[in-house]
N, CA, C and O atoms as a GROMACS GRO file, in nm:
protein
  256
    1MET      N    1   0.084  -0.118   0.000
    1MET     CA    2   0.000   0.000   0.000
    1MET      C    3   0.088   0.124   0.000
    1MET      O    4   0.180   0.137   0.081
    2GLU      N    5   0.060   0.214  -0.090
    2GLU     CA    6   0.135   0.339  -0.098
    2GLU      C    7   0.098   0.432   0.019
    2GLU      O    8  -0.016   0.435   0.064
    3LYS      N    9   0.196   0.504   0.064
    3LYS     CA   10   0.176   0.601   0.173
    3LYS      C   11   0.251   0.729   0.140
    3LYS      O   12   0.333   0.733   0.048
    4LEU      N   13   0.222   0.832   0.216
    4LEU     CA   14   0.304   0.953   0.207
    4LEU      C   15   0.444   0.919   0.253
    4LEU      O   16   0.463   0.833   0.340
    5THR      N   17   0.543   0.986   0.194
    5THR     CA   18   0.681   0.965   0.238
    5THR      C   19   0.703   1.036   0.371
    5THR      O   20   0.623   1.120   0.413
    6GLU      N   21   0.812   1.001   0.436
    6GLU     CA   22   0.847   1.066   0.562
    6GLU      C   23   0.863   1.218   0.542
    6GLU      O   24   0.821   1.297   0.626
    7LYS      N   25   0.924   1.257   0.430
    7LYS     CA   26   0.943   1.400   0.402
    7LYS      C   27   0.810   1.470   0.380
    7LYS      O   28   0.790   1.583   0.426
    8GLU      N   29   0.717   1.404   0.310
    8GLU     CA   30   0.585   1.464   0.288
    8GLU      C   31   0.510   1.479   0.419
    8GLU      O   32   0.445   1.581   0.443
    9ILE      N   33   0.519   1.378   0.504
    9ILE     CA   34   0.455   1.385   0.636
    9ILE      C   35   0.516   1.499   0.717
    9ILE      O   36   0.445   1.572   0.786
   10LYS      N   37   0.648   1.514   0.709
   10LYS     CA   38   0.715   1.622   0.782
   10LYS      C   39   0.665   1.759   0.734
   10LYS      O   40   0.640   1.847   0.816
   11ILE      N   41   0.652   1.776   0.603
   11ILE     CA   42   0.605   1.904   0.549
   11ILE      C   43   0.463   1.933   0.596
   11ILE      O   44   0.433   2.045   0.636
   12ILE      N   45   0.376   1.833   0.591
   12ILE     CA   46   0.238   1.852   0.636
   12ILE      C   47   0.237   1.890   0.785
   12ILE      O   48   0.160   1.976   0.827
   13SER      N   49   0.322   1.827   0.862
   13SER     CA   50   0.333   1.858   1.004
   13SER      C   51   0.382   2.002   1.025
   13SER      O   52   0.331   2.074   1.111
   14LEU      N   53   0.481   2.042   0.947
   14LEU     CA   54   0.533   2.179   0.957
   14LEU      C   55   0.427   2.281   0.918
   14LEU      O   56   0.421   2.389   0.977
   15LEU      N   57   0.344   2.248   0.821
   15LEU     CA   58   0.233   2.339   0.784
   15LEU      C   59   0.136   2.352   0.901
   15LEU      O   60   0.082   2.460   0.925
   16GLY      N   61   0.113   2.242   0.973
   16GLY     CA   62   0.030   2.248   1.093
   16GLY      C   63   0.093   2.337   1.199
   16GLY      O   64   0.023   2.413   1.266
   17ASP      N   65   0.223   2.326   1.214
   17ASP     CA   66   0.295   2.413   1.308
   17ASP      C   67   0.280   2.560   1.268
   17ASP      O   68   0.258   2.646   1.352
   18ALA      N   69   0.293   2.586   1.139
   18ALA     CA   70   0.279   2.724   1.089
   18ALA      C   71   0.140   2.778   1.120
   18ALA      O   72   0.125   2.893   1.161
   19TRP      N   73   0.038   2.694   1.101
   19TRP     CA   74  -0.099   2.734   1.132
   19TRP      C   75  -0.114   2.769   1.280
   19TRP      O   76  -0.170   2.873   1.314
   20ARG      N   77  -0.063   2.682   1.366
   20ARG     CA   78  -0.077   2.707   1.510
   20ARG      C   79  -0.004   2.834   1.553
   20ARG      O   80  -0.050   2.904   1.644
   21GLU      N   81   0.107   2.865   1.490
   21GLU     CA   82   0.177   2.990   1.520
   21GLU      C   83   0.101   3.111   1.464
   21GLU      O   84   0.090   3.214   1.530
   22TYR      N   85   0.050   3.096   1.343
   22TYR     CA   86  -0.017   3.209   1.278
   22TYR      C   87  -0.140   3.255   1.355
   22TYR      O   88  -0.164   3.375   1.370
   23ILE      N   89  -0.218   3.158   1.404
   23ILE     CA   90  -0.343   3.199   1.471
   23ILE      C   91  -0.317   3.274   1.602
   23ILE      O   92  -0.410   3.331   1.660
   24ASN      N   93  -0.192   3.274   1.649
   24ASN     CA   94  -0.158   3.349   1.769
   24ASN      C   95  -0.111   3.490   1.740
   24ASN      O   96  -0.086   3.569   1.831
   25LEU      N   97  -0.098   3.523   1.611
   25LEU     CA   98  -0.058   3.659   1.574
   25LEU      C   99  -0.174   3.756   1.593
   25LEU      O  100  -0.290   3.717   1.592
   26GLU      N  101  -0.140   3.883   1.611
   26GLU     CA  102  -0.241   3.987   1.619
   26GLU      C  103  -0.313   3.996   1.484
   26GLU      O  104  -0.250   3.994   1.379
   27GLU      N  105  -0.444   4.007   1.489
   27GLU     CA  106  -0.523   4.017   1.367
   27GLU      C  107  -0.515   4.159   1.311
   27GLU      O  108  -0.536   4.257   1.382
   28PHE      N  109  -0.484   4.167   1.180
   28PHE     CA  110  -0.480   4.297   1.113
   28PHE      C  111  -0.601   4.317   1.023
   28PHE      O  112  -0.641   4.430   0.997
   29HIS      N  113  -0.659   4.208   0.977
   29HIS     CA  114  -0.773   4.215   0.887
   29HIS      C  115  -0.867   4.100   0.920
   29HIS      O  116  -0.819   3.992   0.955
   30PRO      N  117  -0.997   4.119   0.911
   30PRO     CA  118  -1.092   4.013   0.946
   30PRO      C  119  -1.075   3.884   0.865
   30PRO      O  120  -1.114   3.776   0.912
   31ASP      N  121  -1.018   3.893   0.747
   31ASP     CA  122  -1.001   3.773   0.663
   31ASP      C  123  -0.867   3.702   0.685
   31ASP      O  124  -0.843   3.598   0.624
   32ASP      N  125  -0.782   3.756   0.769
   32ASP     CA  126  -0.648   3.697   0.788
   32ASP      C  127  -0.653   3.547   0.817
   32ASP      O  128  -0.585   3.469   0.749
   33ILE      N  129  -0.730   3.507   0.914
   33ILE     CA  130  -0.734   3.367   0.956
   33ILE      C  131  -0.790   3.279   0.845
   33ILE      O  132  -0.732   3.176   0.812
   34SER      N  133  -0.903   3.319   0.787
   34SER     CA  134  -0.964   3.235   0.683
   34SER      C  135  -0.875   3.227   0.559
   34SER      O  136  -0.868   3.121   0.496
   35ASP      N  137  -0.809   3.336   0.522
   35ASP     CA  138  -0.718   3.333   0.407
   35ASP      C  139  -0.600   3.239   0.433
   35ASP      O  140  -0.563   3.158   0.347
   36PHE      N  141  -0.541   3.250   0.550
   36PHE     CA  142  -0.427   3.166   0.583
   36PHE      C  143  -0.469   3.020   0.587
   36PHE      O  144  -0.398   2.933   0.536
   37ARG      N  145  -0.584   2.992   0.648
   37ARG     CA  146  -0.636   2.855   0.655
   37ARG      C  147  -0.656   2.799   0.515
   37ARG      O  148  -0.616   2.685   0.487
   38TYR      N  149  -0.716   2.878   0.426
   38TYR     CA  150  -0.739   2.834   0.289
   38TYR      C  151  -0.608   2.794   0.222
   38TYR      O  152  -0.600   2.689   0.159
   39HIS      N  153  -0.506   2.876   0.236
   39HIS     CA  154  -0.379   2.848   0.170
   39HIS      C  155  -0.302   2.733   0.234
   39HIS      O  156  -0.234   2.658   0.165
   40ILE      N  157  -0.313   2.718   0.365
   40ILE     CA  158  -0.253   2.601   0.430
   40ILE      C  159  -0.316   2.474   0.373
   40ILE      O  160  -0.247   2.378   0.342
   41HIS      N  161  -0.449   2.475   0.359
   41HIS     CA  162  -0.517   2.358   0.304
   41HIS      C  163  -0.475   2.332   0.160
   41HIS      O  164  -0.459   2.216   0.121
   42ARG      N  165  -0.457   2.435   0.080
   42ARG     CA  166  -0.413   2.415  -0.059
   42ARG      C  167  -0.272   2.356  -0.062
   42ARG      O  168  -0.243   2.269  -0.145
   43LEU      N  169  -0.184   2.402   0.026
   43LEU     CA  170  -0.049   2.346   0.033
   43LEU      C  171  -0.053   2.199   0.076
   43LEU      O  172   0.020   2.117   0.021
   44GLN      N  173  -0.138   2.168   0.172
   44GLN     CA  174  -0.153   2.028   0.212
   44GLN      C  175  -0.207   1.944   0.096
   44GLN      O  176  -0.166   1.830   0.077
   45ASP      N  177  -0.298   2.001   0.019
   45ASP     CA  178  -0.350   1.933  -0.100
   45ASP      C  179  -0.238   1.901  -0.198
   45ASP      O  180  -0.232   1.792  -0.255
   46LEU      N  181  -0.148   1.997  -0.219
   46LEU     CA  182  -0.037   1.975  -0.313
   46LEU      C  183   0.050   1.858  -0.269
   46LEU      O  184   0.092   1.777  -0.351
   47ILE      N  185   0.077   1.850  -0.140
   47ILE     CA  186   0.157   1.739  -0.089
   47ILE      C  187   0.081   1.608  -0.107
   47ILE      O  188   0.139   1.508  -0.150
   48SER      N  189  -0.047   1.608  -0.076
   48SER     CA  190  -0.128   1.487  -0.087
   48SER      C  191  -0.140   1.439  -0.231
   48SER      O  192  -0.148   1.319  -0.257
   49GLN      N  193  -0.143   1.531  -0.325
   49GLN     CA  194  -0.155   1.496  -0.467
   49GLN      C  195  -0.034   1.416  -0.515
   49GLN      O  196  -0.045   1.340  -0.612
   50ARG      N  197   0.078   1.432  -0.451
   50ARG     CA  198   0.197   1.356  -0.489
   50ARG      C  199   0.172   1.206  -0.475
   50ARG      O  200   0.219   1.126  -0.555
   51LEU      N  201   0.096   1.169  -0.372
   51LEU     CA  202   0.062   1.030  -0.352
   51LEU      C  203  -0.026   0.979  -0.467
   51LEU      O  204  -0.005   0.869  -0.518
   52ALA      N  205  -0.122   1.060  -0.507
   52ALA     CA  206  -0.209   1.020  -0.618
   52ALA      C  207  -0.127   0.999  -0.746
   52ALA      O  208  -0.155   0.906  -0.821
   53VAL      N  209  -0.028   1.082  -0.770
   53VAL     CA  210   0.057   1.067  -0.888
   53VAL      C  211   0.137   0.937  -0.880
   53VAL      O  212   0.153   0.867  -0.979
   54ARG      N  213   0.186   0.906  -0.761
   54ARG     CA  214   0.262   0.781  -0.746
   54ARG      C  215   0.174   0.658  -0.766
   54ARG      O  216   0.217   0.560  -0.826
   55ILE      N  217   0.051   0.664  -0.716
   55ILE     CA  218  -0.039   0.551  -0.726
   55ILE      C  219  -0.092   0.533  -0.869
   55ILE      O  220  -0.104   0.420  -0.917
   56HIS      N  221  -0.122   0.644  -0.936
   56HIS     CA  222  -0.179   0.639  -1.071
   56HIS      C  223  -0.100   0.728  -1.168
   56HIS      O  224  -0.154   0.827  -1.216
   57PRO      N  225   0.025   0.694  -1.196
   57PRO     CA  226   0.104   0.778  -1.284
   57PRO      C  227   0.045   0.789  -1.425
   57PRO      O  228   0.070   0.887  -1.496
   58GLU      N  229  -0.033   0.691  -1.464
   58GLU     CA  230  -0.093   0.695  -1.598
   58GLU      C  231  -0.196   0.807  -1.612
   58GLU      O  232  -0.230   0.846  -1.724
   59LEU      N  233  -0.245   0.860  -1.502
   59LEU     CA  234  -0.344   0.968  -1.507
   59LEU      C  235  -0.280   1.106  -1.508
   59LEU      O  236  -0.348   1.205  -1.535
   60PHE      N  237  -0.154   1.114  -1.480
   60PHE     CA  238  -0.087   1.241  -1.466
   60PHE      C  239   0.036   1.250  -1.557
   60PHE      O  240   0.110   1.153  -1.571
   61ASN      N  241   0.055   1.365  -1.617
   61ASN     CA  242   0.173   1.387  -1.700
   61ASN      C  243   0.272   1.465  -1.615
   61ASN      O  244   0.255   1.585  -1.594
   62LYS      N  245   0.374   1.398  -1.566
   62LYS     CA  246   0.471   1.461  -1.476
   62LYS      C  247   0.560   1.562  -1.545
   62LYS      O  248   0.627   1.641  -1.478
   63ASN      N  249   0.563   1.564  -1.676
   63ASN     CA  250   0.653   1.653  -1.751
   63ASN      C  251   0.592   1.790  -1.779
   63ASN      O  252   0.658   1.874  -1.838
   64LYS      N  253   0.470   1.813  -1.740
   64LYS     CA  254   0.406   1.943  -1.769
   64LYS      C  255   0.366   2.014  -1.644
   64LYS      O  256   0.312   2.124  -1.650
   0.00000   0.00000   0.00000
């Protein structure tokens, strides 16, 4: 069974750390938290998509 690599897991964990640090910052704009959350989730999605490419390389063109 394919899994995330140790490095991918580490990156996802570090993104969680970044989130926990960010939410402790002083708010400058009402959308700060939701914007940061959205982008953290997109970054986590990018890491997770690597697994999909490994499992189904025929569905993805790695050269583009």
